[in-house]
C-alpha positions in Angstrom: -16.7 -20.0 3.4 -16.7 -18.7 7.0 -15.4 -15.2 7.3 -13.3 -16.2 10.3 -11.5 -18.7 8.1 -10.7 -16.0 5.5 -9.5 -13.6 8.3 -7.3 -16.4 9.7 -5.8 -17.1 6.3 -5.3 -13.5 5.2 -3.7 -12.7 8.5 -0.9 -15.0 7.4 -0.3 -13.2 4.1 3.4 -12.2 4.1 3.4 -11.0 7.7 7.1 -10.9 7.7 9.4 -10.5 10.8 11.5 -7.9 9.0 14.6 -7.2 11.0 15.7 -4.1 9.2 12.6 -2.3 10.2 9.9 -3.2 12.7 6.8 -3.6 10.6 5.5 -6.6 12.4 2.2 -4.7 13.1 1.6 -4.4 9.4 0.4 -6.7 6.7 2.5 -6.6 3.5 1.0 -8.2 0.4 4.5 -8.4 -1.3 7.7 -9.2 0.5 10.0 -8.1 -2.3 11.1 -5.0 -0.5 12.7 -7.0 2.2 15.7 -7.5 0.0 15.7 -3.8 -1.0 15.6 -2.7 2.7 18.8 -4.6 3.4 20.6 -2.3 1.0 19.4 0.9 2.7 21.3 2.4 5.6 19.6 4.3 8.4 20.9 5.8 11.6 20.7 2.3 13.0 23.4 1.1 10.7 21.8 0.1 7.4 22.8 1.8 4.1 21.1 5.0 2.8 19.6 5.1 -0.7 21.3 7.2 -3.3 18.3 9.6 -3.3 16.2 10.2 -0.2 12.5 9.5 -0.3 10.7 12.8 -1.1 7.7 13.0 1.2 4.7 15.4 1.2 2.7 15.5 4.5 -1.0 16.3 4.2 -2.8 16.9 7.5 -5.0 19.7 8.9 -3.8 19.0 12.5 -0.6 21.1 12.9 0.9 19.2 15.9 0.7 15.9 14.1 1.9 17.3 10.7 4.8 19.2 12.2 5.7 16.3 14.4 5.9 13.9 11.5 7.8 16.4 9.3 10.4 16.9 12.1 10.8 13.2 12.4 11.3 12.9 8.7 14.0 15.5 8.8 16.0 13.5 11.3 16.1 10.4 9.1 18.8 10.4 6.4 16.7 8.5 3.9 13.8 11.0 3.9 13.5 14.5 2.3 10.3 16.2 3.6 9.0 18.6 1.0 6.5 20.4 3.1 3.0 20.3 4.7 -0.3 20.7 3.0 -3.3 21.5 5.3 -6.1 20.5 3.0 -6.8 18.4 -0.1 -6.6 21.2 -2.7 -3.3 22.4 -1.3 -2.0 18.8 -1.5 -3.0 18.6 -5.2 -1.3 21.8 -6.0 1.9 21.0 -4.0 2.1 17.5 -5.5 1.8 18.9 -9.0 4.7 21.4 -8.2 7.0 19.1 -6.2 6.3 15.6 -7.6 6.8 13.7 -4.3 7.7 10.1 -4.1 5.2 9.5 -1.3 2.3 11.5 0.0 1.1 10.8 3.6 -2.6 11.7 3.2 -5.0 12.5 5.9 -8.6 11.5 5.0 -10.8 13.8 6.9 -10.1 17.4 6.0 -12.2 20.5 5.2 -13.0 21.3 1.6 -11.4 18.7 -0.7 -10.9 15.6 1.4 -8.1 13.1 1.3 -9.9 10.6 -0.9 -10.6 13.2 -3.5 -7.1 14.5 -3.3 -5.7 11.0 -3.6 -7.7 10.4 -6.8 -6.5 13.6 -8.3 -2.9 13.1 -7.5 -2.8 9.5 -8.7 -4.4 10.7 -12.0 -1.8 13.4 -12.5 1.2 11.5 -10.9 0.7 7.7 -11.2 4.2 7.0 -9.9 3.6 8.9 -6.6 2.7 6.5 -3.8 0.0 7.5 -1.3 -0.3 6.3 2.2 -3.7 7.1 3.6 -3.9 8.1 7.3 -7.0 8.5 9.4 -8.4 8.4 12.9 -11.1 6.1 11.5 -10.9 2.5 10.3 -14.4 2.4 8.8 -14.7 -0.1 5.9 -16.0 2.6 3.5 -13.1 4.9 4.3 -10.6 2.2 3.7 -12.2 0.9 0.5 -12.7 4.5 -0.9 -9.0 5.3 -0.2 -7.8 2.1 -1.9 -10.1 2.5 -4.8 -8.8 6.1 -5.2 -5.3 4.7 -5.6 -3.8 4.7 -2.1 -1.2 2.0 -1.6 -1.9 1.6 2.1 -4.1 2.7 5.0 -3.0 3.3 8.6 -4.7 4.7 11.7 -3.3 7.8 13.3 -2.7 5.9 16.5 0.2 4.2 14.8 3.6 5.1 16.5 5.4 7.7 14.4 8.5 5.4 14.1 6.4 2.7 12.6 4.7 5.2 10.3 8.2 6.0 8.9 8.7 2.3 8.2 5.4 2.1 6.4 6.4 5.1 4.2 9.6 3.2 3.3 7.5 0.1 2.4 5.0 2.2 0.3 7.9 3.8 -1.6 9.2 0.3 -2.4 5.9 -0.6 -4.0 4.4 -2.6 -1.1 0.8 -2.6 0.1 0.5 -1.8 3.7 -2.4 -2.2 6.1 -2.5 -2.0 9.9 -3.7 -5.3 11.2 -6.8 -3.8 12.8 -7.8 -2.1 9.5 -7.1 -5.3 7.6 -9.3 -7.3 9.9 -12.2 -4.9 9.4 -11.7 -4.9 5.7 -11.6 -8.7 5.4 -14.7 -9.1 7.5 -16.5 -7.6 4.5 -14.9 -9.9 2.0 -17.2 -12.8 1.1 -16.9 -14.2 -2.4 -17.9 -14.9 -5.1 -21.2 -13.0 -4.9 -19.6 -9.7 -3.9 -17.8 -9.6 -7.3 -18.8 -7.2 -10.0 -21.3 -8.4 -12.6 -18.8 -7.1 -15.2 -17.0 -10.1 -16.8 -13.2 -9.7 -16.3 -11.0 -12.0 -18.3 -7.5 -12.7 -16.9 -5.2 -15.1 -18.8 -4.2 -18.3 -17.2 -0.7 -16.9 -16.5 -2.1 -13.7 -15.0 -4.3 -15.7 -12.6 -1.4 -17.8 -11.6 0.8 -14.8 -10.8 -2.0 -13.1 -8.9 -2.5 -16.2 -6.8 1.2 -16.5 -6.1 1.2 -12.8 -5.1 -1.6 -13.5 -2.6 0.6 -16.0 -1.0 3.2 -13.4 -0.3 5.8 -14.2 -3.0 8.0 -11.5 -4.3 8.5 -10.8 -8.0 11.8 -12.7 -7.8 10.2 -15.7 -6.2 7.3 -15.7 -8.6 9.8 -15.5 -11.5 11.7 -18.5 -10.1 8.5 -20.5 -9.6 7.2 -19.8 -13.1 10.5 -19.8 -14.9 9.9 -16.3 -16.2 12.0 -13.2 -16.1 11.2 -10.6 -13.3 10.4 -8.0 -15.9 7.9 -10.4 -17.5 6.2 -10.8 -14.1 6.0 -7.1 -13.7 4.5 -6.8 -17.2 1.8 -9.3 -16.2 1.0 -7.4 -13.0 0.7 -4.2 -15.1 -1.8 -6.0 -17.3 -3.7 -7.4 -14.3 -3.9 -3.9 -12.7 -5.3 -2.5 -16.0 -7.9 -5.2 -16.4 -9.1 -4.9 -12.8 -8.9 -1.1 -12.7 -6.7 -1.1 -9.6 -3.4 0.5 -8.7 -1.8 -1.9 -6.2 -1.4 -5.5 -5.4 -3.5 -5.0 -2.3 -6.5 -3.9 -4.5 -5.8 -6.7 -7.0 -5.8 -9.4 -4.2 -9.0 -8.0 -2.7 -10.6 -8.1 -6.2 -9.3 -11.7 -6.6 -11.0 -12.7 -3.3 -14.3 -11.1 -4.4 -14.2 -12.8 -7.8 -13.4 -16.2 -6.3 -10.0 -16.4 -8.1 -8.1 -16.6 -4.8 -8.8 -19.3 -2.3 -7.5 -20.4 1.1 -5.0 -22.7 -0.7 -3.5 -19.6 -2.3 -3.3 -17.7 1.0 -1.7 -20.4 3.0 
């Protein structure tokens, strides 16, 4: 299948015109947080969650780190926990503070962001990690996602949009900047890129993964399959375990590589 056709189809995956937040420059592989966002209030007039999102910033570039932290302090739905300047410090601070979200720089001296992401996700599976880098290289992106990051953005992203991505990551969404997604999907050709290891998904698990690739939320998948939402979530948990992934984004990428997801699913 031509790579251009795959890029065209995947570029349509749940790219939602979300009015609560301007995330139109991101690809979201699950639109379920759109409903949640409407219940949140920010300075622009939307409701504030009962508990602010606790964020740890990890970056060895002080102007950027302090700029982001200051911006977080100005938003009522965020609680900045501090700044780590390297991967080991991030691991130690995360263990002590248990953040909801870690904004993780990739290139840092000593323990890098990918190693830190892997360690934090192992210790704190519920902590979401948004990888941030000046580079959109395929290997950087894949390494970060395989380590457990729920999204990958370039440092050129406007800070306000970065805040929106943090909200999405906390809500369980997979976030990729369009330029990063394009580079990533250029490398997706299936089925020969799939692992030789035989992975067995049930018929229902395959159906749910395919519906997710089409951008349906848990609620929409539940309605389409006549199952309870908690049953859908249980199936996703099983899919993640079988594929050895930590997010829907990784699961969909694996589905593309294995040949389980086709253009019909993406449209």
